[in-house]
N, C-alpha and C positions, 0 to 999 in steps of 0.2 A: 775531135773525138770521132773515132771510126765507127761505122755502122756494123752491126753483127753480121750482116750479109757478106761484108768483105772478108771476114774471117772464114766464112764457109765457102768462099769463092762463088757467091751467088750475085745475081743482079739486085742491087739495093732497091731499085724502083719496083721490081716485081715482088720483092720481099715485103716492102711496105704496102703494096697494093693488096697482098694477101691478108695482112693485118687489117687493112681498111675494109676489105670484104667481110672479114670475120666481125669487125666492129659494126658495119652496117647491117649484117645479117642479125647480129644480136639486138641492135636497135630496132630493126623491123619486127623481130620476134617479140620484143618487149612491148612495142607499140601495139601489135596485134593482140597480145595477151591483155593489155590494158583496155583496148576497145571491146574485147569479148567480155570482160568483167563489167564494163559500163553498159553494154547492150541491153541486158535485162532492165536496168534502170530507165533506159530511154523508152523501152517498149511498154513497161509497166504503166497502166493507166493511173492518172492522178485521181484523187477523190472527187474533184469536180466533174470529171468525165463519168465516173461511176454514178454520181448523183443524176446527171443528165440521162444516163441509160435507165436508171430507175424511173425517172419521170416518163420517159418514152414507153417503158414497160407498163406502167400504170395506165397511160393513155391507150395503149393497145388493148389492154384488158377492158377498159371502159367501152371502147369501140366494139369489142366482141361481147359486151354485156356480161362479162365474167365477174360477178359481184364478189364471189369468194376470193378470186385472185386479187382483186383490188384491195379487199380487206386485209389480206396478208401483208400489205405494204403500209398499213397503219399500225402504229405502236399500241400496246395495251393501254397506255395512258393518254391516248389521242384526245384532243379537244379542238373545237374550232372557235371562231370569233363570236359565235352566237351561243357558246356554252354547250354545244352538243358533244357527247362522249362518243366512243367508238360504236356502240350499239345504235345510238340515235343517228350517227352518220351513215351506218349501214341502211337504216330505214329510209333516210333521205335519198341515198344513191339508188336504192331499190325502186323507190317510187319514180325517180327521174328516168331510170332505164325502162320502166314499164310504160311510161307516158310517151316515150319517143322511140322511133324505129330507125335503124340505120344511122347511128351517131357517127359523125366524122369530126375529128379533132386535128387541127393543124397546129403543131408547135411552132410558134414564131420566135421563141428565144427562151433560153434558160440560163440564168446567172446564179452561180453558187459561191458563197463565201464560207469556206470551211474553217472552223475553229479547231485548234489543236486537240482538245479532249474528245474528239469524235462527234461534234455537233456542227450543224451547218444552217445558214440562212439562205433560202433559195427563193428566187423570183422567176416565175414562168408565165409567159404570155401566150395565149392560144386563141385561135379562131374556131368556133364551135358551130356546127349545124347538124341537122338530122333529117332523114327521110326526104319528103318533098322539098324542104328548104334547100337540101343539097342539090337537087335538080335545078331549082331556081337560081341557086348560087352560080351554077355553071352557065345557065342561059343568060342571066342578067348581071353577071359579074359582081354579085353580092357576096360578101364574105361572112355572112351569118353574124353571130354574136362574138364579141371580143371580150376576153376575160384576163385579168391579172391575178395570179395565185402567189401569195406570199406564204412560204412554208418554213417551219422549223423542222429540221430532220436530225435524227441521231443514228449513229452507227450501232447496229446490233449484230455482233459477229462480223461477217463480211458484207452484210446487207444494210442499206440505208432505209430507215422507217420514218414516216411522217408522224410528228408529235403534235404539231399545231398547224392549222390552215386558216387563212383568211383569203377571201376572193371578192373581187368586185368587177362589175362591168366597166369597160373603158371604151372611149372613143378612139378612132384611128389616130388622131393627132396626139393622144396621150400615151401611145405606145413608145417603148424605148426605140431609139433610132435603128438599131439592128433588126428589131421585130417589124418595124414599119417597112424596112427594106425587103424583108422576106415576104411580107403581106403583098407588097407591090409586085414581087416576082410570081407569087401564086395567082394574083388577080391583076394582070397587066391591063392598062387602058386600051 
């Protein structure tokens, strides 16, 4: 079987090379188009990252003693492990903020398990200190108080809100391995 390039008195290798270049150009264009369509999916934050950002935002608001800002992140039907509703939680946080100056909170880890219908189970471990305790923390390498927060969150529009909270004081040896690692980096021996 003769190659069409012979009929046109062309070099068959050059003719096939041209088709190959067209094919490879088409392939590259298709590959680039596919990557461009996938890029937003790669860049888009997953819900676990959004939840971690919400936790960071709440902590920043607590450090700035911005009670109204903190309350915006609690759902209308919020409750805690001691039966406090949102208004009672507001009073608890307000009294805590009034009693302490210069609150510093170090997030040691946040783990979120997102359930399909827009709910999540979240565990956050933090090191908390305030005022003079923060100065002593730096001088004596003390890490203040360690707390574990177990939260239930639900998505409201594009925002995650805290529906339920339980917290407990924990010892360093009871922290999750990742949290303990961060604690050691914050307070090296």
